[in-house]
C-alpha positions in Angstrom: 153.1 -222.7 17.4 156.8 -221.3 18.5 156.2 -219.2 21.8 157.9 -217.6 23.8 157.6 -218.1 27.7 158.9 -214.9 29.6 159.0 -213.1 32.8 156.8 -210.6 32.5 157.1 -206.8 32.0 155.4 -203.8 33.6 154.7 -202.8 29.7 152.5 -206.2 29.9 150.2 -205.0 32.2 147.6 -204.2 30.1 147.5 -207.3 29.0 147.5 -208.8 32.1 144.7 -206.6 34.2 142.4 -207.9 30.6 142.8 -210.8 30.8 142.1 -210.9 34.9 138.9 -209.4 33.7 137.9 -211.5 31.2 139.0 -215.0 33.5 136.3 -213.4 36.2 133.8 -212.3 34.0 134.3 -216.5 31.8 134.9 -217.9 35.3 132.2 -216.5 37.6 130.6 -213.5 36.0 132.1 -211.0 37.9 132.9 -208.0 36.7 135.7 -206.8 38.3 136.5 -202.9 38.6 139.3 -201.6 36.1 141.1 -199.8 38.9 141.2 -202.2 41.5 142.9 -204.8 39.1 144.7 -202.1 37.9 146.2 -201.4 41.4 146.6 -205.1 42.5 148.8 -206.3 39.7 151.0 -203.1 39.2 151.6 -204.1 43.1 153.5 -206.9 41.7 155.6 -205.3 39.9 156.2 -202.3 42.3 156.4 -205.9 45.5 159.0 -208.8 44.2 157.3 -210.2 47.5 153.6 -210.4 46.1 154.8 -212.5 43.3 155.6 -212.6 39.6 154.1 -213.1 36.1 154.8 -215.3 33.0 153.5 -214.9 29.5 153.6 -216.8 26.6 153.4 -214.5 23.6 153.9 -215.8 19.8 156.5 -214.8 17.1 154.8 -211.9 16.2 154.8 -210.0 20.4 151.4 -210.6 20.8 150.3 -212.1 24.5 148.3 -215.1 24.1 148.4 -216.5 27.9 149.5 -215.4 31.3 149.8 -217.1 34.9 151.0 -215.1 38.0 153.3 -216.8 40.5 153.0 -216.4 44.7 154.7 -217.8 47.2 153.5 -219.7 50.5 156.4 -220.7 53.3 155.6 -224.1 54.4 157.2 -224.5 58.0 156.9 -228.6 57.5 159.0 -228.5 54.7 161.8 -225.1 55.4 160.8 -224.1 51.5 157.9 -222.5 49.4 155.7 -223.7 47.7 154.5 -221.5 44.9 150.9 -220.8 44.2 149.6 -220.7 40.3 146.9 -218.1 39.9 145.2 -216.0 37.2 146.0 -218.7 34.9 144.8 -217.3 31.2 144.7 -218.1 27.4 142.7 -216.0 25.0 139.5 -218.7 23.8 141.1 -219.3 20.3 144.6 -220.4 21.8 143.2 -223.4 24.4 143.9 -226.6 23.6 147.4 -225.8 21.7 149.8 -226.4 24.9 150.2 -223.2 25.7 149.5 -223.5 29.9 151.4 -226.4 29.3 154.5 -224.1 28.3 153.8 -221.4 31.1 154.0 -224.6 33.5 157.1 -226.2 32.2 158.8 -222.2 32.3 157.3 -222.2 36.3 158.5 -225.7 36.9 162.2 -225.0 35.6 162.6 -221.5 37.0 161.3 -222.8 40.8 163.9 -226.2 40.6 167.0 -223.4 39.6 165.5 -221.3 42.8 166.6 -224.5 44.8 163.9 -223.9 47.4 160.4 -224.7 46.2 159.1 -227.8 47.4 155.7 -227.8 44.9 153.1 -226.1 43.5 149.5 -225.5 44.3 146.3 -224.2 42.6 142.3 -223.9 43.4 140.8 -224.4 40.4 136.4 -224.1 40.6 134.9 -227.2 41.3 132.6 -227.4 38.0 135.5 -226.2 35.6 136.7 -230.0 34.7 138.9 -229.0 31.4 141.1 -227.2 33.9 141.3 -229.6 36.6 142.4 -232.2 33.0 144.5 -229.9 32.2 146.3 -229.8 35.7 146.1 -233.4 35.7 147.8 -234.3 32.7 150.8 -232.3 33.9 151.1 -234.5 36.9 149.6 -232.3 39.7 147.3 -234.2 41.8 143.9 -233.6 44.2 145.2 -232.5 47.4 143.9 -233.7 50.6 143.4 -229.8 51.6 139.7 -228.3 51.3 139.7 -224.4 51.0 137.7 -222.6 53.5 137.4 -218.8 52.8 136.1 -216.0 54.5 136.0 -212.3 52.0 136.1 -209.1 53.9 
């Protein structure tokens, strides 16, 4: 399958909202409020320091998948970790290498930036399929556990 991997544009916002809502429903059985997600996605485009989105589209321009990158400064490394978030591929296109292409695009962009020391992501403990995909691409389990308190 021929894919075009590119930085998302404001014209992709409606897809990004739908994909975020679909991912939350699928992975956590959560219904996300459209207006809140819309504001959150738009904020990434309005303030570059929040991150950026990458999309995969087919030769007809249909968006098939996406991910978002956010930034974490590492004082230990004097460089940035890029967090991979909001990963979503349409169900009928999974297993076709779309995430791999998105990841390769992000790695190439990070190499060109020159100040990125690595990538991090979190994945649900029960999402074994995604874990295998990440491992196959060279990512490893870290020594850190994630703790969270939501407000």
